[in-house]
C-alpha positions as CSV (number, residue, x, y, z in Angstrom):
1,M,16.3,7.6,-2.1
2,F,13.4,5.8,-0.4
3,I,10.1,7.3,0.8
4,R,8.3,5.1,3.3
5,L,4.8,5.4,4.7
6,N,4.4,3.0,7.7
7,S,1.3,1.5,9.2
8,I,-1.4,3.2,7.1
9,E,-4.6,2.2,8.9
10,I,-7.7,1.4,7.0
11,F,-11.0,-0.4,7.6
12,A,-12.3,-2.4,4.6
13,H,-14.5,-5.4,3.7
14,H,-11.7,-7.3,1.9
15,G,-11.6,-11.1,2.4
16,V,-12.9,-14.4,1.3
17,Y,-15.2,-15.4,4.1
18,E,-18.7,-14.1,4.4
19,E,-18.0,-12.7,7.9
20,E,-15.1,-10.6,6.6
21,I,-17.1,-9.3,3.7
22,R,-20.1,-8.4,6.0
23,N,-18.3,-7.1,9.1
24,G,-15.1,-5.8,7.6
25,N,-11.6,-5.8,9.2
26,H,-8.7,-3.5,10.1
27,F,-5.7,-3.5,7.8
28,E,-2.3,-1.9,8.0
29,I,-0.3,-1.0,5.0
30,D,3.4,-0.2,4.6
31,L,4.4,1.5,1.4
32,E,8.0,2.0,0.2
33,V,8.9,3.8,-3.0
34,E,12.3,4.3,-4.6
35,V,12.9,7.5,-6.4
36,A,16.1,9.1,-7.9
37,D,17.7,11.6,-5.6
38,T,15.7,14.7,-6.1
39,S,16.6,18.3,-6.2
40,A,14.6,18.7,-3.0
41,T,17.6,17.6,-1.0
42,R,19.1,20.9,-2.0
43,T,16.1,23.2,-2.4
44,D,14.0,22.0,0.5
45,A,10.9,22.6,-1.7
46,L,7.9,20.2,-1.8
47,S,7.5,20.9,-5.5
48,D,10.9,19.2,-6.1
49,T,10.0,15.9,-4.6
50,L,7.3,13.2,-4.5
51,D,4.6,14.4,-2.1
52,Y,3.9,11.5,0.2
53,T,0.4,12.8,0.9
54,K,-0.3,11.8,-2.7
55,L,1.0,8.4,-2.1
56,Y,-1.2,8.0,1.0
57,T,-4.3,9.1,-1.0
58,T,-3.4,6.6,-3.8
59,V,-3.3,3.7,-1.3
60,I,-6.7,4.7,0.1
61,K,-8.3,5.1,-3.3
62,V,-7.1,1.6,-4.4
63,S,-8.7,0.1,-1.2
64,E,-12.0,2.0,-1.8
65,K,-12.2,1.2,-5.6
66,K,-12.6,-2.6,-5.3
67,R,-13.3,-5.3,-2.7
68,Y,-10.4,-7.8,-2.7
69,N,-10.7,-11.5,-1.8
70,L,-6.9,-11.9,-1.4
71,L,-4.2,-9.7,0.2
72,E,-1.9,-10.7,-2.7
73,A,-4.2,-9.1,-5.3
74,F,-4.7,-6.0,-3.1
75,A,-0.9,-5.5,-2.6
76,C,-0.2,-6.1,-6.3
77,D,-2.8,-3.5,-7.3
78,I,-1.3,-0.9,-4.9
79,C,2.1,-1.4,-6.5
80,M,0.8,-1.2,-10.1
81,V,-1.3,1.9,-9.4
82,V,1.7,3.7,-7.8
83,L,4.0,2.8,-10.7
84,D,1.3,3.9,-13.2
85,T,0.6,7.2,-11.4
86,F,4.0,8.4,-10.4
87,R,6.5,8.3,-13.2
88,E,9.4,9.2,-10.9
89,V,9.0,6.0,-8.9
90,R,11.6,3.4,-9.9
91,G,10.4,0.7,-7.6
92,V,7.7,0.1,-5.1
93,G,7.1,-2.4,-2.2
94,V,4.0,-2.8,-0.2
95,K,3.2,-4.9,2.9
96,V,-0.5,-5.4,3.6
97,R,-1.4,-6.7,7.1
98,K,-4.9,-8.1,8.0
99,M,-5.5,-7.6,11.7
100,N,-7.6,-10.2,13.4
101,A,-7.4,-12.7,10.5
102,P,-9.9,-15.5,10.9
103,V,-7.5,-18.4,11.5
104,G,-9.3,-20.1,14.4
105,G,-6.7,-19.0,17.0
106,K,-4.8,-16.1,18.4
107,L,-2.7,-14.2,15.8
108,N,-1.6,-10.6,15.6
109,F,-1.9,-10.3,11.9
110,V,-1.3,-12.0,8.5
111,E,1.0,-10.1,6.1
112,V,1.7,-10.2,2.4
113,E,4.6,-8.4,0.8
114,Y,4.7,-7.5,-2.9
115,K,7.5,-5.6,-4.8
116,S,7.6,-4.3,-8.3
117,F,10.1,-2.3,-10.3
118,R,9.7,-0.1,-13.4
119,G,10.1,-2.2,-16.5
120,E,9.1,-5.5,-15.0
């Protein structure tokens, strides 16, 4: 079973360039976790599944704990923290999008995708 949180919006000061660090930027994050089929499919009880509000909070905490130069490191840390925090997660994938990336032209966003699986 997969649980997906799409387009988590944050504002942070991640980036390499002084302007990004000083002014900040908008980011969007997609998080996908794979878990075994849970008894919640039968019980309809929150206590029998992975609470996605806890996943959301985890993503926010990773962003607030450290300033990242690279999207690659940010995405990797989200995956590692999710795997470390939630034992029931078999695998995790994250996409981090930087909106308004400083590329010297018109661009919707830059995106990095990272995936990790338990035991890797």
